[in-house]
PASEBA-1860 file (N, C-alpha, C; in nm, 3 decimals):
! residues 76
1> MTLKDIEE> 0.638/2.219/0.860/0.663/2.030/0.861/0.820/2.005/0.891 ~ 0.773/1.978/0.954/0.964/1.895/0.962/0.945/1.698/0.960 ~ 1.081/1.700/1.005/1.033/1.510/0.969/1.000/1.464/1.161 ~ 1.012/1.576/1.169/0.945/1.560/1.331/0.753/1.500/1.267 ~ 0.675/1.547/1.259/0.550/1.619/1.239/0.560/1.490/1.180 ~ 0.595/1.496/0.995/0.627/1.331/0.890/0.617/1.177/1.019 ~ 0.697/1.197/1.159/0.674/1.062/1.211/0.601/1.052/1.346 ~ 0.547/1.153/1.322/0.397/1.211/1.425/0.311/1.090/1.344
9> MTRERIGT> 0.297/1.098/1.273/0.138/1.057/1.193/0.194/0.908/1.194 ~ 0.019/0.894/1.166/0.017/0.783/1.177/-0.118/0.706/1.065 ~ -0.098/0.782/0.891/-0.113/0.771/0.793/-0.002/0.616/0.762 ~ -0.046/0.532/0.627/0.073/0.438/0.581/0.121/0.535/0.512 ~ 0.133/0.600/0.426/0.167/0.751/0.338/0.170/0.830/0.360 ~ 0.233/0.935/0.272/0.241/1.094/0.258/0.226/1.095/0.108 ~ 0.167/1.247/0.091/0.130/1.324/-0.006/0.229/1.423/-0.028 ~ 0.185/1.444/-0.231/0.335/1.568/-0.205/0.339/1.679/-0.126
17> KEIAALYG> 0.221/1.770/-0.141/0.175/1.819/0.010/0.270/1.874/0.175 ~ 0.263/1.736/0.179/0.342/1.704/0.336/0.523/1.711/0.248 ~ 0.542/1.578/0.183/0.694/1.688/0.116/0.727/1.833/0.108 ~ 0.626/1.899/0.089/0.618/2.049/-0.022/0.678/2.160/0.097 ~ 0.630/2.071/0.195/0.567/2.119/0.329/0.729/2.116/0.360 ~ 0.834/2.004/0.378/0.934/2.002/0.444/1.040/2.023/0.359 ~ 1.038/2.071/0.207/1.113/2.119/0.210/1.180/2.204/0.095 ~ 0.995/2.310/0.183/1.016/2.428/0.080/1.030/2.511/-0.077
25> MSPGDVLR> 0.893/2.355/-0.125/0.909/2.336/-0.226/0.718/2.327/-0.304 ~ 0.659/2.394/-0.350/0.586/2.340/-0.396/0.437/2.195/-0.443 ~ 0.353/2.115/-0.398/0.351/2.023/-0.460/0.367/2.009/-0.631 ~ 0.298/2.069/-0.701/0.366/2.072/-0.870/0.523/2.058/-0.835 ~ 0.648/2.091/-0.789/0.754/2.079/-0.809/0.784/1.964/-0.765 ~ 0.694/1.879/-0.680/0.672/1.823/-0.617/0.692/1.627/-0.696 ~ 0.585/1.634/-0.732/0.483/1.612/-0.901/0.606/1.609/-1.019 ~ 0.646/1.685/-1.064/0.756/1.763/-1.152/0.890/1.652/-1.111
33> KAHSDDPE> 0.913/1.641/-1.001/1.113/1.592/-0.971/1.015/1.403/-0.965 ~ 0.943/1.376/-0.875/0.860/1.274/-0.938/0.851/1.197/-1.031 ~ 0.852/1.244/-1.177/0.819/1.205/-1.274/0.947/1.280/-1.366 ~ 0.996/1.269/-1.347/1.139/1.355/-1.434/1.216/1.231/-1.475 ~ 1.206/1.266/-1.651/1.350/1.170/-1.726/1.434/1.116/-1.654 ~ 1.523/1.265/-1.595/1.650/1.246/-1.533/1.634/1.125/-1.376 ~ 1.718/1.059/-1.425/1.758/0.991/-1.269/1.818/1.034/-1.171 ~ 1.885/1.150/-1.135/1.980/1.271/-1.097/1.853/1.349/-0.974
41> QRWPFNFT> 1.726/1.385/-1.082/1.638/1.504/-1.069/1.524/1.412/-0.983 ~ 1.507/1.315/-1.013/1.415/1.204/-0.929/1.376/1.249/-0.820 ~ 1.331/1.166/-0.721/1.331/1.052/-0.603/1.403/0.991/-0.545 ~ 1.441/0.966/-0.481/1.502/0.801/-0.478/1.347/0.658/-0.453 ~ 1.245/0.741/-0.426/1.149/0.662/-0.325/1.060/0.623/-0.451 ~ 0.939/0.489/-0.433/0.864/0.486/-0.563/0.712/0.585/-0.524 ~ 0.647/0.584/-0.596/0.512/0.724/-0.516/0.370/0.616/-0.604 ~ 0.314/0.591/-0.550/0.197/0.493/-0.606/0.069/0.681/-0.616
49> WNGNRLMV> 0.009/0.567/-0.692/-0.104/0.656/-0.693/-0.230/0.635/-0.631 ~ -0.353/0.721/-0.596/-0.431/0.704/-0.515/-0.507/0.829/-0.519 ~ -0.623/0.716/-0.640/-0.741/0.886/-0.703/-0.605/0.887/-0.757 ~ -0.662/1.041/-0.745/-0.575/1.186/-0.848/-0.485/1.191/-0.717 ~ -0.379/1.185/-0.594/-0.357/1.187/-0.544/-0.174/1.064/-0.554 ~ -0.129/1.146/-0.560/0.039/1.091/-0.606/0.068/1.021/-0.421 ~ 0.058/0.947/-0.370/0.137/0.894/-0.222/0.286/0.816/-0.281 ~ 0.382/0.847/-0.120/0.488/0.760/-0.101/0.452/0.743/-0.017
57> PREAFLAW> 0.526/0.583/0.037/0.507/0.548/0.193/0.593/0.587/0.276 ~ 0.539/0.611/0.408/0.540/0.680/0.505/0.650/0.652/0.578 ~ 0.717/0.492/0.616/0.866/0.514/0.634/1.006/0.482/0.510 ~ 0.883/0.471/0.412/1.052/0.474/0.251/1.033/0.631/0.309 ~ 1.021/0.743/0.264/0.982/0.807/0.264/1.126/0.874/0.378 ~ 1.071/0.820/0.547/1.174/0.798/0.600/1.301/0.847/0.654 ~ 1.286/0.695/0.591/1.467/0.627/0.566/1.472/0.694/0.485 ~ 1.435/0.686/0.382/1.568/0.830/0.302/1.564/0.959/0.376
65> ARGVRGNE> 1.506/1.022/0.408/1.452/1.108/0.438/1.627/1.131/0.579 ~ 1.592/1.029/0.678/1.684/1.027/0.792/1.832/1.023/0.711 ~ 1.866/0.906/0.620/1.978/0.932/0.569/2.021/1.027/0.445 ~ 1.962/1.094/0.413/2.035/1.180/0.302/2.060/1.302/0.388 ~ 1.919/1.296/0.453/1.975/1.501/0.610/2.031/1.457/0.625 ~ 2.063/1.390/0.732/2.080/1.390/0.870/2.144/1.479/1.007 ~ 2.036/1.507/1.030/1.955/1.664/1.067/1.878/1.584/1.144 ~ 1.933/1.601/1.295/1.894/1.523/1.448/1.757/1.616/1.427
73> NGQA> 1.721/1.702/1.427/1.643/1.776/1.506/1.487/1.787/1.391 ~ 1.588/1.742/1.255/1.438/1.694/1.147/1.380/1.888/1.051 ~ 1.423/1.947/1.054/1.438/2.049/0.995/1.419/2.070/0.949 ~ 1.390/2.139/0.804/1.327/2.116/0.677/1.527/2.275/0.661
END
């Protein structure tokens, strides 16, 4: 999974599986980081629940990922 893959998605939100694949972590690790009590460890964007799935707005995630990573080819 690359940033380019996420950019090409048509869905408004992405889930923990996409974020996990991009960063080479498990979906459970993404979930734990989303709920961390430590602001330094927590993801800097808001997740929402869709049934039993934790989701994040795709554009908000991409804006953060581009700013933090600055990786032109979008590789994790």
